[in-house]
Structure formats: structure tokens, C-alpha cells
C-alpha positions in Angstrom: 4.5 -10.0 -11.8 4.9 -12.7 -9.1 2.9 -10.6 -6.7 0.2 -10.0 -9.3 -0.2 -13.7 -9.8 -0.6 -14.2 -6.1 -3.2 -11.4 -6.0 -5.0 -12.9 -8.9 -5.1 -16.3 -7.2 -6.0 -15.4 -3.6 -7.9 -18.3 -2.0 -9.9 -19.3 1.1 -9.1 -22.2 3.5 -10.3 -25.8 3.7 -9.0 -29.2 4.5 -8.7 -31.6 1.6 -8.4 -35.4 1.3 -6.4 -36.8 -1.5 -6.3 -40.1 -3.4 -4.4 -41.1 -6.5 -6.1 -40.8 -9.9 -4.7 -43.0 -12.7 -6.9 -41.7 -15.5 -6.0 -38.4 -17.1 -8.6 -35.7 -17.5 -10.1 -35.1 -20.9 -7.9 -37.7 -22.5 -5.4 -36.7 -25.3 -8.0 -35.0 -27.6 -9.6 -33.0 -24.8 -6.2 -31.6 -23.7 -5.3 -30.8 -27.3 -8.6 -29.0 -27.8 -7.9 -26.8 -24.8 -4.4 -26.0 -26.1 -5.6 -25.3 -29.6 -8.3 -22.9 -28.4 -5.8 -21.2 -26.0 -3.3 -20.7 -28.9 -5.8 -18.7 -30.8 -6.4 -16.3 -27.9 -2.7 -15.5 -27.1 -1.5 -12.0 -27.8 1.4 -11.5 -30.2 3.6 -10.5 -27.2 2.8 -13.7 -25.4 3.4 -15.9 -28.4 6.8 -14.4 -28.8 7.6 -14.8 -25.1 6.7 -18.5 -25.2 9.0 -19.4 -28.1 12.0 -20.4 -25.9 9.8 -22.7 -23.8 7.9 -24.5 -26.6 10.9 -25.8 -28.6 8.9 -25.4 -31.8 5.8 -27.1 -30.5 2.3 -25.7 -30.0 0.2 -25.6 -26.8 -1.8 -28.5 -28.1 1.3 -30.6 -28.6 2.7 -30.1 -25.1 -0.7 -30.4 -23.4 -0.5 -34.2 -22.8 3.1 -34.3 -21.6 2.4 -34.6 -17.9 0.4 -37.7 -18.5 2.9 -39.2 -20.9 5.6 -38.8 -18.2 3.8 -40.7 -15.5 5.8 -43.9 -16.2 9.1 -42.1 -16.2 11.6 -43.2 -13.5 12.3 -41.0 -10.5 10.7 -40.1 -7.2 8.7 -37.1 -8.6 7.0 -39.0 -11.5 6.5 -42.3 -9.6 5.4 -40.9 -6.2 4.5 -37.2 -6.4 3.2 -36.1 -9.8 -0.2 -37.9 -9.7 -1.5 -35.6 -6.9 -1.0 -32.5 -9.1 -3.9 -33.5 -11.3 -6.9 -33.3 -8.9 -8.4 -32.0 -5.6 -11.0 -33.5 -3.4 -13.3 -31.3 -1.4 -16.6 -31.3 0.5 -19.7 -29.7 -1.2 -20.1 -26.0 -0.7 -16.7 -25.7 1.1 -14.1 -23.1 0.0 -10.8 -24.3 -1.3 -7.6 -24.0 0.8 -4.3 -23.0 -0.7 -1.2 -23.6 1.5 1.4 -21.2 0.0 4.2 -23.3 1.6 3.2 -26.0 -0.9 4.0 -23.8 -3.9 7.7 -23.3 -3.2 8.9 -26.4 -5.0 7.4 -29.1 -7.3 8.0 -31.7 -4.7 5.8 -29.8 -2.1 2.7 -29.5 -4.4 -0.2 -31.6 -3.1 -3.1 -30.8 -5.4 -4.0 -29.2 -8.7 -4.7 -25.7 -7.3 -1.2 -25.6 -5.7 0.2 -26.9 -9.0 -1.4 -24.0 -10.9 0.1 -21.6 -8.4 3.5 -23.2 -8.6 3.7 -23.2 -12.4 2.3 -19.7 -12.7 4.8 -18.3 -10.3 7.7 -20.2 -11.9 6.8 -18.8 -15.3 6.5 -15.2 -13.9 9.8 -15.4 -12.0 12.7 -13.9 -13.9 15.1 -15.9 -11.8 13.9 -19.4 -12.8 15.7 -21.3 -15.6 14.5 -22.1 -19.1 14.2 -25.8 -18.1 12.1 -24.9 -15.1 9.9 -22.7 -17.2 9.5 -25.4 -19.9 8.4 -27.9 -17.2 6.0 -25.4 -15.7 4.5 -24.3 -19.0 3.8 -28.0 -20.0 2.2 -28.6 -16.6 0.2 -25.4 -16.5 -1.3 -26.1 -19.9 -2.3 -29.6 -18.7 -3.6 -28.5 -15.3 -5.9 -25.7 -16.6 -7.5 -28.4 -18.7 -7.7 -30.8 -15.8 -9.3 -28.2 -13.6 -12.2 -27.9 -16.0 -13.0 -31.7 -16.0 -15.7 -32.1 -13.4 -14.4 -35.2 -11.8 -11.0 -33.8 -11.0 -12.8 -32.0 -8.2 -14.8 -35.0 -7.4 -15.1 -37.3 -4.4 -12.1 -39.1 -2.9 -14.2 -42.2 -2.0 -14.8 -43.2 -5.6 -11.5 -41.7 -7.0 -13.2 -39.0 -8.9 -15.7 -41.3 -10.5 -13.1 -43.9 -11.5 -14.7 -46.5 -9.3 -18.3 -45.9 -10.6 -19.0 -48.3 -13.5 -21.3 -47.3 -16.3 -22.3 -48.7 -19.7 -22.0 -46.5 -22.7 -24.3 -48.2 -25.3 -23.7 -51.5 -23.4 -19.9 -51.0 -23.4 -18.4 -51.0 -19.9 -16.5 -47.9 -18.8 -16.5 -45.7 -15.7 -17.9 -42.3 -14.9 -14.5 -40.5 -15.0 -13.5 -42.0 -18.3 -17.0 -41.2 -19.7 -16.3 -37.5 -19.2 -12.6 -37.3 -20.0 -12.7 -39.3 -23.2 -15.9 -41.1 -24.3 -18.2 -38.1 -24.7 -15.5 -36.2 -26.7 -14.6 -39.2 -28.9 -18.3 -39.8 -29.6 -18.3 -36.5 -31.7 -16.0 -38.2 -34.2 -13.9 -35.0 -34.7 -10.2 -34.4 -34.7 -9.0 -32.0 -32.0 -8.5 -29.2 -34.5 -12.0 -29.7 -35.8 -13.5 -29.9 -32.3 -11.6 -26.7 -31.3 -12.7 -24.8 -34.4 -16.4 -25.8 -33.9 -16.6 -24.6 -30.2 -14.1 -21.7 -30.1 -15.5 -18.2 -29.5 -14.7 -14.6 -30.6 -17.7 -13.2 -28.6 -16.2 -10.4 -26.5 -18.8 -10.7 -23.7 -18.5 -14.5 -23.4 -14.7 -14.2 -23.3 -15.0 -11.4 -20.6 -17.2 -13.7 -18.5 -14.8 -16.6 -18.7 -11.8 -14.3 -17.9 -13.5 -12.8 -14.9 -12.4 -15.7 -12.8 -9.5 -17.4 -11.0 -8.4 -21.0 -10.6 -10.4 -21.7 -7.5 -13.5 -20.6 -9.4 -12.7 -23.2 -12.1 -12.4 -25.9 -9.5 -15.6 -24.8 -7.7 -17.4 -25.0 -11.0 -16.1 -28.5 -11.5 -17.0 -29.6 -8.0 -20.5 -28.3 -8.4 -20.9 -30.1 -11.8 -19.5 -33.3 -10.5 -21.9 -33.2 -7.5 -24.9 -32.9 -9.9 -23.5 -35.6 -12.2 -23.1 -38.0 -9.4 -26.8 -37.7 -8.8 -28.0 -37.6 -12.4 -25.9 -40.3 -14.0 -27.5 -43.8 -14.3 -25.6 -47.0 -15.0 -26.7 -47.2 -18.6 -25.7 -44.3 -20.8 -27.2 -43.6 -24.3 -28.6 -40.9 -26.5 -30.5 -38.8 -23.8 -27.4 -38.5 -21.6 -25.2 -37.5 -24.6 -27.8 -34.8 -25.7 -28.0 -33.4 -22.1 -24.3 -33.4 -21.3 -22.3 -32.9 -24.5 -23.0 -29.1 -24.3 -21.4 -29.1 -20.9 -18.3 -30.9 -22.2 -18.0 -28.3 -25.0 -18.4 -25.4 -22.6 -15.8 -26.7 -20.2 -13.3 -27.2 -23.0 -13.9 -23.8 -24.4 -13.7 -22.1 -20.9 -10.4 -23.9 -20.3 -8.9 -22.8 -23.5 -9.9 -19.1 -23.1 -8.8 -19.1 -19.4 -5.4 -20.8 -20.2 -4.7 -18.0 -22.7 -5.9 -15.5 -20.1 -3.4 -16.7 -17.5 -0.5 -16.9 -20.0 -1.3 -13.4 -21.3 -1.4 -12.1 -17.7 2.1 -13.6 -17.1 3.8 -12.7 -20.3 2.2 -9.6 -21.7 2.1 -6.6 -19.4 -0.1 -4.8 -22.0 -2.8 -7.5 -22.1 -6.2 -6.2 -21.0 -8.0 -7.9 -18.1 -11.4 -9.4 -19.2 -10.3 -9.0 -22.9 -7.0 -10.8 -23.2 -6.1 -11.7 -19.7 -7.6 -13.0 -16.4 -9.0 -10.3 -14.1 -6.1 -9.6 -11.8 -7.8 -8.7 -8.6 
């Protein structure tokens, strides 16, 4: 299965510049929406396989754990974990994966490598329950992060964190606008939001699963490039009307794809483009 994951996630080369992001993608509700959608797309075999690693929790419940742990003591949480959440690239430039950075959690330098590391840990029969629990929690979170446009944004403005905007005259920044404000503006619980946007359309699901993590990040990079150009300082009804559908689509894609990668890891009988990512 480890080899299958590597085949599924084969990537091209680039050089990346990294900066620390302090704001979490999608905020708590966004991550929970992704986890809730993913839970509904797991196969029965995958659900059973995940039981030892969830400790009675759901994917929605564990989805915010990596952000909650950022203040924990220790070298990893204080110095190394923040770089797991994002990747900075140049426009129209393929992503680079250095496989030597996926051998340990300390060596991971960006979100793509984090997805590789956690996927490989979960698929490796030699890793411990504790290691798998750590990786499952991070993978759920990172798949969500990878679909937030500004986690593949520019290093110069810290993925939109340094760009100030006003949401109905209330000061915020471009990153927070997308990870929290546009979601909270819907006035829905995460379960309501997930139920409203979830899909059972076979063709839509197949389209989302015909992908790999670098595809998700390229989509986010292209979206962030367009949003840098189209976002003005003052945000109101027109911006919400134009961009809320994008937010909903990205959350839905993240949920379906998270289930797809978990099914690919834990259920050998899961069908590519139906239940699982396309392993090619």
C-alpha cells in the first residue's frame, strides 16, 4: 500500500520559499465541515479500520487538533509544526516534493510533504498506534488546509495575512476573510453547513477523486492568484455573492477527497473514482 500511495502522489520539481503562518485555514468550523463530509463518504471497511485511531471521536472532532496543539511545549510544536500547514510557490510553477522530507515528522517542510508523510505512516503496517493517531489527525487537517486558497499563497504577504481588508467596515485580513469570515457569515453550524453542501452525485464525486494532493494545491494557488487581483479593501454583499460558492466548493472537494485518500489507504476494495482517489 505504501508504494500505491507514492504512485498516487507522484509530483514534479520546484523550489519553494516558506514563511510562518499563524492563522489556521478554514477556522474551526471549516475544518469540521470537511471532516463531517468526509465521514459520510467513508466505506464501512474504512470506518472499521479507523476505530483504533479515533478513540471514539469523529473526523470532524479531530480536524482542529493540529491547530489546538500549536501552543504545546516541545521543539516540534514550537519550531517545526507551523510549516506543515502551507506551501508558497510561483505562479504556473509545478510543485516539488523532496521524498527525503517525508521520512520523519521533523523533516517535513511544507503541506505537501506533510500529506505524504501522514499518508505513508497510516499505510505502513510497521508504524505504531500512536504514530497513526498523530498522522490521522494531521492528515484530516492538512487536506482541509490544502483547499484553502491562501495556504498556497504568496510568501511576501504570509498567505494574505498581511493584507488588511474591511468586512462591512470591520477590520480583518484577506487570509482570515477566507478561512473564517465567509463561512461564519452563513450563520450555520458545521453539521448544517456540511449537510447543505454535501453531494451524492456520482459524476461530481468522480471528478473530485480524479486528483492528487498537488492538484489540490495547484487549484488553491490559482484561486489565490485570482483573489489577490480581485479583492478590494472593502468587502460587502457583492464579494460574498461572488465568492461564497467558491468557499462551499472547496470545502466539499476537501471532504470528498479526504474520504478518498482514507478509503485508498484502509479499504483495498474501494473503487477509484467512486470511493477512493485515482491511484495512478
